[in-house]
C-alpha positions as CSV (number, residue, x, y, z in Angstrom):
1,X,173.8,149.4,60.6
2,X,170.4,148.5,59.1
3,X,170.9,144.6,60.2
4,X,171.7,145.8,63.9
5,X,168.6,147.6,64.3
6,X,166.5,144.9,63.0
7,X,168.4,142.7,65.7
8,X,167.6,144.8,68.4
9,X,164.0,144.8,67.6
10,X,163.6,141.3,67.5
11,X,165.6,141.2,70.6
12,X,162.7,143.5,71.9
13,X,159.7,141.5,71.0
14,X,161.2,138.5,72.2
15,X,161.8,140.3,75.5
16,X,158.4,141.5,75.6
17,X,157.0,138.2,75.3
18,X,159.0,136.5,77.8
19,X,157.9,139.0,80.3
20,X,154.3,138.6,79.5
21,X,154.8,135.1,80.0
22,X,156.1,135.6,83.1
23,X,153.3,137.5,84.2
24,X,150.8,135.2,83.4
25,X,152.4,132.3,85.1
26,X,152.7,134.3,88.1
27,X,149.1,135.1,88.1
28,X,148.2,131.3,87.5
29,X,150.1,130.3,90.2
30,X,148.4,132.8,92.7
31,X,144.9,131.8,91.9
32,X,143.0,129.8,94.7
33,X,142.3,126.6,93.1
34,X,138.3,125.7,92.9
35,X,137.3,123.3,95.6
36,X,135.7,119.9,94.6
37,X,132.4,119.4,94.1
38,X,130.6,118.0,97.3
39,X,129.1,114.5,96.7
40,X,125.7,114.4,98.4
41,X,124.6,110.6,98.9
42,X,121.3,109.7,98.8
43,X,118.2,107.9,96.4
44,X,118.5,109.2,93.0
45,X,115.6,107.2,91.8
46,X,112.7,109.4,91.0
47,X,110.3,106.1,91.1
48,X,111.2,105.7,94.9
49,X,109.1,106.7,97.7
50,X,112.5,108.1,99.1
51,X,114.0,110.0,96.1
52,X,116.1,112.7,97.2
53,X,116.3,115.4,94.3
54,X,119.5,116.7,95.8
55,X,121.6,113.4,95.7
56,X,124.5,113.2,93.1
57,X,125.5,109.8,94.1
58,X,123.4,106.7,94.6
59,X,123.6,105.0,98.2
60,X,121.3,102.3,97.9
61,X,118.5,103.8,100.0
62,X,115.7,103.7,97.6
63,X,112.8,102.5,99.1
64,X,109.9,100.8,97.0
65,X,106.1,100.4,98.0
66,X,104.4,97.2,97.7
67,X,103.3,94.0,99.0
68,X,106.4,92.1,100.5
69,X,104.9,89.1,101.6
70,X,105.9,86.4,98.8
71,X,103.1,84.0,99.5
72,X,100.7,86.8,98.5
73,X,98.9,86.9,95.1
74,X,100.1,90.2,94.4
75,X,103.9,90.1,95.7
76,X,106.3,92.5,94.5
77,X,109.8,91.7,94.6
78,X,110.8,94.9,94.0
79,X,109.3,96.2,97.0
80,X,111.0,96.9,100.3
81,X,108.7,98.6,102.2
82,X,105.1,96.7,102.6
83,X,102.2,98.8,101.7
84,X,99.4,96.9,103.4
85,X,97.6,95.7,100.3
86,X,98.8,92.0,100.4
87,X,95.9,89.8,99.3
88,X,95.9,85.7,100.0
89,X,95.4,83.8,96.5
90,X,92.0,82.9,98.0
91,X,90.8,86.5,97.3
92,X,91.2,86.2,93.7
93,X,88.2,85.1,91.9
94,X,88.6,82.2,89.7
95,X,89.3,83.7,86.1
96,X,90.8,86.9,87.1
97,X,94.1,88.6,87.6
98,X,94.7,91.1,90.5
99,X,95.4,94.9,88.7
100,X,95.1,97.3,91.2
101,X,94.0,97.4,94.6
102,X,93.5,99.6,97.8
103,X,93.0,97.8,101.3
104,X,93.0,100.9,103.4
105,X,95.5,99.4,105.8
106,X,97.7,102.7,106.0
107,X,97.5,106.0,108.0
108,X,95.9,108.2,105.3
109,X,94.5,108.4,101.6
110,X,96.8,107.3,98.9
111,X,97.0,110.3,97.2
112,X,98.8,108.4,94.3
113,X,95.6,106.7,93.8
114,X,93.2,108.9,94.5
115,X,91.9,112.5,93.9
116,X,89.4,114.7,96.2
117,X,86.9,116.8,94.3
118,X,86.0,119.8,95.8
119,X,82.3,121.1,94.3
120,X,79.6,123.4,95.8
121,X,76.3,123.0,96.7
122,X,73.8,122.6,93.9
123,X,76.3,121.7,91.1
124,X,74.5,118.6,90.0
125,X,71.0,117.1,90.8
126,X,70.2,120.0,93.1
127,X,72.2,118.2,96.1
128,X,72.7,120.3,99.2
129,X,76.3,119.4,100.3
130,X,79.6,121.1,99.5
131,X,82.6,118.6,98.8
132,X,85.7,118.8,100.7
133,X,89.0,117.5,101.4
134,X,88.6,118.2,105.0
135,X,90.0,115.2,107.4
136,X,86.4,115.1,108.9
137,X,84.9,114.1,105.7
138,X,87.3,111.5,104.5
139,X,90.3,109.8,105.6
140,X,91.8,106.3,106.6
141,X,91.0,104.8,109.8
142,X,91.1,101.4,111.3
143,X,91.5,99.7,108.3
144,X,88.9,101.7,106.6
145,X,88.4,104.4,104.2
146,X,85.4,106.8,105.7
147,X,83.3,109.2,103.8
148,X,81.2,111.2,106.1
149,X,78.1,113.4,105.4
150,X,77.9,116.5,108.1
151,X,75.9,119.3,108.8
152,X,77.5,122.5,109.2
153,X,77.9,123.5,113.0
154,X,76.3,125.8,114.0
155,X,73.6,125.2,111.8
156,X,71.1,127.3,110.5
157,X,67.6,125.6,109.3
158,X,66.7,128.7,107.1
159,X,69.8,128.3,105.4
160,X,70.9,124.4,105.7
161,X,74.4,123.6,104.9
162,X,76.2,120.1,104.8
163,X,79.5,119.0,103.7
164,X,80.7,115.6,102.4
165,X,83.4,113.9,100.4
166,X,83.7,112.6,96.5
167,X,86.9,110.9,95.6
168,X,88.1,109.3,92.4
169,X,90.9,107.8,90.5
170,X,90.9,109.5,87.1
171,X,94.0,109.4,85.0
172,X,95.4,107.4,88.0
173,X,93.5,104.5,87.4
174,X,91.6,103.8,84.5
175,X,90.4,100.9,82.9
176,X,88.5,99.0,80.2
177,X,86.7,96.1,81.1
178,X,87.4,93.7,83.9
179,X,85.8,93.5,87.4
180,X,85.6,95.6,90.3
181,X,84.9,94.8,93.8
182,X,84.1,97.3,96.7
183,X,83.3,96.1,100.4
184,X,81.6,98.8,102.1
185,X,79.1,99.8,105.0
186,X,76.4,102.4,104.1
187,X,75.1,105.2,105.5
188,X,71.4,105.8,106.4
189,X,68.6,108.4,106.7
190,X,66.4,110.3,104.7
191,X,68.3,112.5,102.0
192,X,71.5,110.4,102.0
193,X,72.7,109.2,98.7
194,X,75.9,107.1,98.7
195,X,77.3,105.6,95.6
196,X,79.7,103.7,93.9
197,X,80.0,104.2,90.2
198,X,82.1,104.9,87.5
199,X,82.8,107.9,84.5
200,X,84.7,107.7,81.5
201,X,87.7,109.5,81.7
202,X,87.8,111.0,78.5
203,X,84.3,112.0,77.1
204,X,85.2,110.9,73.3
205,X,81.8,110.4,72.2
206,X,80.8,113.8,73.8
207,X,79.1,115.1,77.0
208,X,76.8,113.3,79.5
209,X,75.2,110.8,78.9
210,X,76.7,110.3,75.5
211,X,79.7,109.2,76.8
212,X,78.2,106.8,79.3
213,X,77.8,106.2,83.0
214,X,78.0,103.3,85.0
215,X,76.5,103.0,88.6
216,X,77.8,99.8,90.4
217,X,75.8,100.7,93.5
218,X,73.3,103.6,94.7
219,X,71.5,103.8,97.9
220,X,68.6,105.7,98.9
221,X,69.0,106.2,102.7
222,X,65.5,105.9,103.8
223,X,65.3,102.4,102.0
224,X,68.2,101.3,103.0
225,X,67.9,97.3,102.4
226,X,67.6,98.2,98.6
227,X,70.6,99.5,96.3
228,X,70.4,100.2,92.6
229,X,72.7,98.9,89.5
230,X,72.2,101.3,86.5
231,X,73.9,102.6,83.2
232,X,73.2,105.7,81.4
233,X,73.7,106.3,77.7
234,X,72.1,107.6,74.4
235,X,71.3,110.9,73.4
236,X,71.6,114.3,75.3
237,X,69.2,115.4,77.6
238,X,66.1,115.2,78.1
239,X,66.5,112.3,75.3
240,X,69.1,110.5,77.3
241,X,68.5,106.9,78.3
242,X,69.0,104.5,81.1
243,X,68.6,100.9,82.1
244,X,69.0,99.2,85.6
245,X,67.1,97.3,87.9
246,X,67.6,96.9,92.1
247,X,68.8,94.6,94.7
248,X,66.7,93.8,97.8
249,X,69.1,92.2,101.0
250,X,67.0,88.8,102.1
251,X,67.5,90.0,105.5
252,X,69.0,92.9,107.4
253,X,70.2,96.5,105.6
254,X,72.9,97.6,104.1
255,X,73.7,100.2,107.0
256,X,74.4,97.3,109.7
257,X,77.3,95.5,108.1
258,X,79.6,95.5,105.2
259,X,78.4,94.0,102.2
260,X,80.6,93.2,98.4
261,X,79.5,95.0,95.5
262,X,80.8,93.8,92.4
263,X,80.5,94.8,88.7
264,X,81.7,92.8,85.9
265,X,82.3,94.6,82.6
266,X,82.8,92.6,79.1
267,X,82.6,94.1,75.6
268,X,79.2,93.2,74.9
269,X,77.9,92.2,78.5
270,X,78.0,94.1,81.9
271,X,76.8,92.3,85.3
272,X,76.2,93.2,88.6
273,X,76.7,91.6,92.0
274,X,75.8,91.9,95.8
275,X,77.7,89.5,98.3
276,X,78.4,87.3,94.9
277,X,74.8,87.2,94.1
278,X,74.2,88.0,90.4
279,X,71.1,90.3,90.1
280,X,71.4,92.0,86.5
281,X,73.0,91.5,83.3
282,X,72.9,94.0,80.5
283,X,74.2,93.5,77.0
284,X,72.4,96.2,75.1
285,X,72.7,99.8,75.1
286,X,73.7,102.5,72.5
287,X,75.0,106.1,72.0
288,X,74.6,109.0,69.5
289,X,78.5,109.5,69.5
290,X,79.3,106.1,67.9
291,X,78.7,102.4,67.2
292,X,78.1,99.5,69.4
293,X,79.1,98.7,71.9
294,X,80.1,102.6,72.2
295,X,80.0,104.7,74.6
296,X,81.3,101.4,76.8
297,X,84.4,100.7,75.2
298,X,86.2,103.3,76.6
299,X,88.7,103.8,79.8
300,X,86.3,104.8,82.6
301,X,87.4,105.7,86.3
302,X,85.9,104.8,89.7
303,X,83.8,107.5,92.2
304,X,83.1,107.0,95.6
305,X,80.7,109.6,97.3
306,X,78.2,110.3,99.8
307,X,75.9,113.0,98.6
308,X,73.1,114.7,100.7
309,X,69.8,115.5,99.3
310,X,69.0,116.2,95.7
311,X,66.1,115.3,93.0
312,X,66.1,111.4,93.6
313,X,66.5,110.9,97.5
314,X,65.0,114.3,98.6
315,X,66.2,116.5,101.4
316,X,66.9,115.2,104.8
317,X,64.5,115.9,107.3
318,X,63.9,115.8,111.2
319,X,64.7,112.0,111.0
320,X,68.1,112.0,109.6
321,X,70.7,112.1,112.1
322,X,74.2,113.4,111.3
323,X,77.3,112.7,110.9
324,X,76.5,110.1,108.1
325,X,79.6,107.7,106.9
326,X,80.4,105.1,104.2
327,X,82.8,103.0,105.1
328,X,84.8,100.9,102.6
329,X,86.9,97.9,103.7
330,X,88.6,97.6,100.1
331,X,88.1,98.5,96.4
332,X,90.1,96.0,94.2
333,X,90.4,95.8,90.5
334,X,90.6,92.4,88.5
335,X,91.2,91.9,84.6
């Protein structure tokens, strides 16, 4: 009797397990299968100008900016979209290699190369302008970069206001030692102060001018046949130091036509040129922040701007016409 009872219990357990398995099987057979993930074709290379963040499979459509002319000095074999920056080998100065350039042959400022600065009046040097990224103040047209200083409209003579542009290459193009060339046509008029200059990207030796400043070109708009090349260094204000001189065109002025401003920077020497004429060589400087050749042994970046007013040029007067524009044909860096 006891054996028969155990057998019945075993059969019952088996039947229950079989029923559960059948239920599970039925449920699984009625479940709708998940659809396969849709394939999204596109460029999957983040470095491409046509990168598609939604793509799951690369379709070979990636586009890369660069010089596509195989006869150029800066031909890029990986490029398949020309960036307008091709240079003829004759454009490369002897003994130098092109590292970076912007020929401004596109239709807009390349934000991969340039940063806009936005400042308010009086931020430095008691200058009058606001720096903006408004297209009226800066942009690319007809193969040139333009930086334009303008009067506010309507203009209140009792509260004069001006706007302009200032751009830099900080943390996009920084370098230590090399040759910089900038071909530009400069504005004119009392109170205008265009500049092509360099500042340290990381002020490792201390605040201005302990970490240095390099002025490739500065012009005072009331004296537009003369430009200045200067370095700032030494101790903190008011014990700062500077060295430099000016260059005067033998004829004409810097507002009537384009001129090439070049600066060559080596570990123990700096040289300034206008239209390939060497007008200054410096090899002596110092800083309280480090040993020579500090502070000019760190990475710097380039700055382009047109200031209005300030302690050095003075303010605009009734003879100053606006707008006034600095046109830049190209910027080239060699090492």
